[in-house]
Structures are given as C-alpha cells and as structure tokens.
C-alpha positions in Angstrom: 0.0 0.0 0.0 1.2 3.5 -0.9 2.5 5.5 2.0 0.7 8.8 2.3 3.0 11.7 2.6 1.3 14.8 4.2 1.9 18.0 2.3 3.1 20.9 4.3 2.9 24.5 3.3 6.3 25.8 2.1 8.1 27.7 4.8 11.1 29.1 2.9 9.3 32.1 1.5 7.0 32.8 4.5 3.7 32.5 2.5 1.9 30.8 5.3 0.5 34.0 6.9 -0.4 35.8 3.7 -4.0 36.6 2.5 -3.3 34.3 -0.5 -2.5 31.4 1.8 -5.7 32.1 3.8 -7.6 32.1 0.5 -6.1 28.8 -0.4 -7.0 27.2 2.9 -10.6 28.5 2.9 -11.1 27.4 -0.7 -9.6 24.0 0.0 -11.8 23.6 3.1 -14.9 24.4 1.0 -13.8 21.9 -1.8 -13.3 19.2 0.9 -16.7 19.7 2.3 -18.3 19.8 -1.2 -16.6 16.4 -1.9 -17.9 14.9 1.3 -21.4 16.0 0.6 -21.2 14.8 -3.0 -19.8 11.4 -2.0 -22.9 10.9 0.3 -25.4 11.7 -2.4 -23.9 10.2 -5.6 -25.1 6.6 -4.7 -28.8 7.7 -4.9 -28.1 9.3 -8.3 -26.6 6.0 -9.5 -29.7 4.2 -8.3 -31.9 6.7 -10.1 -30.1 6.2 -13.4 -31.7 3.7 -15.8 -28.9 3.6 -18.4 -26.4 0.9 -17.3 -23.5 3.0 -18.7 -24.6 6.0 -16.7 -24.9 3.9 -13.6 -21.4 2.7 -14.0 -20.0 6.2 -14.7 -21.7 7.5 -11.5 -20.5 4.5 -9.5 -16.9 5.0 -10.7 -17.2 8.7 -10.0 -18.4 7.9 -6.5 -15.3 5.9 -5.9 -13.1 8.7 -7.3 -14.8 11.3 -5.1 -14.4 9.0 -2.0 -10.7 8.6 -2.8 -10.3 12.3 -3.2 -11.9 12.9 0.2 -9.3 10.5 1.7 -6.5 12.2 -0.2 -7.7 15.6 1.0 -7.9 14.3 4.6 -4.6 12.6 4.5 -2.4 15.0 2.6 -3.9 18.3 3.7 -4.8 17.3 7.3 -4.2 20.6 9.0 -5.9 22.6 6.2 -9.2 20.8 6.0 -9.8 20.0 9.7 -12.5 22.7 10.1 -14.4 22.6 6.8 -17.1 24.9 5.5 -20.6 23.8 4.8 -20.3 22.8 1.1 -23.2 25.0 0.1 -22.5 25.0 -3.6 -22.7 21.2 -3.9 -25.7 21.1 -1.5 -27.6 23.4 -3.8 -26.6 21.4 -6.8 -27.7 18.1 -5.1 -31.0 19.7 -4.1 -31.6 20.9 -7.7 -30.6 17.5 -9.1 -33.0 15.7 -6.7 -35.8 18.1 -7.8 -35.0 17.4 -11.5 -35.1 13.6 -10.8 -38.6 14.0 -9.2 -39.8 16.2 -12.1 -38.7 13.6 -14.7 -39.7 10.5 -12.7 -42.3 9.5 -15.3 -39.7 9.5 -18.1 -36.6 7.5 -17.2 -34.8 8.6 -20.4 -35.3 12.3 -19.7 -34.2 11.7 -16.1 -31.0 10.2 -17.3 -30.4 13.2 -19.5 -31.1 15.5 -16.6 -28.7 13.5 -14.4 -25.9 13.9 -17.0 -26.5 17.7 -17.0 -26.4 17.9 -13.2 -23.3 15.8 -13.0 -21.6 17.9 -15.6 -22.5 21.2 -13.8 -21.0 19.9 -10.6 -17.9 18.5 -12.4 -17.3 21.8 -14.2 -17.6 23.6 -10.8 -15.1 21.2 -9.3 -12.7 21.7 -12.3 -12.8 25.5 -11.8 -12.2 25.2 -8.0 -9.3 22.7 -8.3 -7.9 24.7 -11.2 -7.9 27.9 -9.1 -6.4 26.0 -6.1 -3.7 24.5 -8.3 -2.8 28.0 -9.6 -2.7 29.3 -6.0 -0.5 26.4 -4.9 1.9 27.2 -7.8 1.9 30.9 -6.8 2.7 29.9 -3.2 5.5 27.7 -4.6 3.8 24.6 -3.2 4.4 22.3 -6.2 3.4 19.0 -4.5 0.0 20.4 -3.7 -0.4 21.7 -7.2 0.4 18.2 -8.6 -2.3 16.6 -6.4 -4.8 19.2 -7.4 -3.9 18.8 -11.1 -4.7 15.1 -10.7 -8.1 16.0 -9.4 -8.7 18.2 -12.4 -7.8 15.4 -14.8 -10.2 13.0 -13.1 -13.0 15.6 -13.5 -12.1 16.1 -17.2 -12.3 12.3 -17.8 -15.7 12.2 -16.1 -16.9 15.1 -18.2 -15.7 13.4 -21.4 -17.4 10.2 -20.5 -20.6 11.9 -19.7 -20.6 13.9 -22.9 -19.9 10.8 -25.0 -22.8 9.0 -23.3 -25.1 11.9 -23.7 -24.3 12.2 -27.4 -24.4 8.5 -28.2 -27.2 7.3 -26.2 -28.9 9.2 -23.4 -30.1 12.3 -25.3 -31.2 10.2 -28.3 -33.2 7.9 -26.0 -34.9 10.9 -24.3 -35.7 12.5 -27.7 -37.3 9.2 -28.9 -39.3 8.9 -25.8 -40.5 12.5 -25.8 -41.5 12.1 -29.5 -43.6 9.0 -28.7 -45.3 10.9 -25.8 -46.2 13.8 -28.2 -47.6 11.3 -30.8 -49.9 9.7 -28.1 -51.4 13.1 -27.1 
C-alpha cells in the first residue's frame, strides 16, 4: 500500500501567513466539504439512473470522489480539519434531486437530466481545483499543485465520459421517448 505523505505548506518564502495562503486554505476547506457531501449523495443518483453505462459512470465517479476525500484528509490534514458547509454542492444536489422528481415518469429524460447535473458539478469542481492548483503554484507549493492537477484530470475524464454517453445514447433515447409521448397526445 502506498505511504501517504502529508503535504506541508512551504516555509522558505513565508507565504503561510499571507492573505493568499488564507484564501487557499478557505477554498480547500470548501472543496473538501463539497466532496464529502457529493460522496454521500452520488449513490442515490446511481440508483436513479436507468442507463447501465450512466450507472457505471456514477459508481466509478463515486469511488473517485471518495478517494479524493481521503487524499484531502490525509495530505492536507491541517488545512481541512475545520471545513465549511459545502453550500455549492448542496444546492446542486437539491436541484438534481428536484430534477429527478420532475422527470420521474420519463426515465430517459431523467438520465439526460442526471448527466447535465453531474456535468454542472464536475465543471464547478474543475474550476475550483484549477484555481487551487494555480494558487499552490503561486505559493510555490508544487506537491499540492500536482495533487490538485490530478483531481482536475479526473474531473475532465468524467466530463468526457458523460458527454460521450449523452451524445451517443442518453439524449437520443430521451428524444425518442418524448417524441412518442407527443404522438400519443
């Protein structure tokens, strides 16, 4: 098993007490809490998905998010110990749950809505981790920047998989189903 090396803020240039370091810590804490909230709610979205490929993507993403929570806890222990409330992801989860309820009668449209909600969250996460990676580089904290860059890559891979699934299957199935509903009316 890989030994986890905790990342410590660089001390040589005395950036630990700067407003930029405080911003990094606050943003990292918020990202950490967002990930924890997301990890708790993703399994219900996987159950709501009816397309087997979407279910697998969400299940794989759940595992990725849980690993990321562990990495954040282990590598950034002192920075994430008092986390924020994760309001951004909580709002997205609430909206996603509402969307699932609204499309309960049409499983295909619900899958399309799930893809959209997952991509909105993924894009937010890419933006947050991108900003954190840039702050880490500015603070000359290269090991942290490398970890955060890996998080961005995982989000990009998820986004690509979701886009491909939406284009090849989910959106087409939802369109066909909606077309049938209009013919029956």
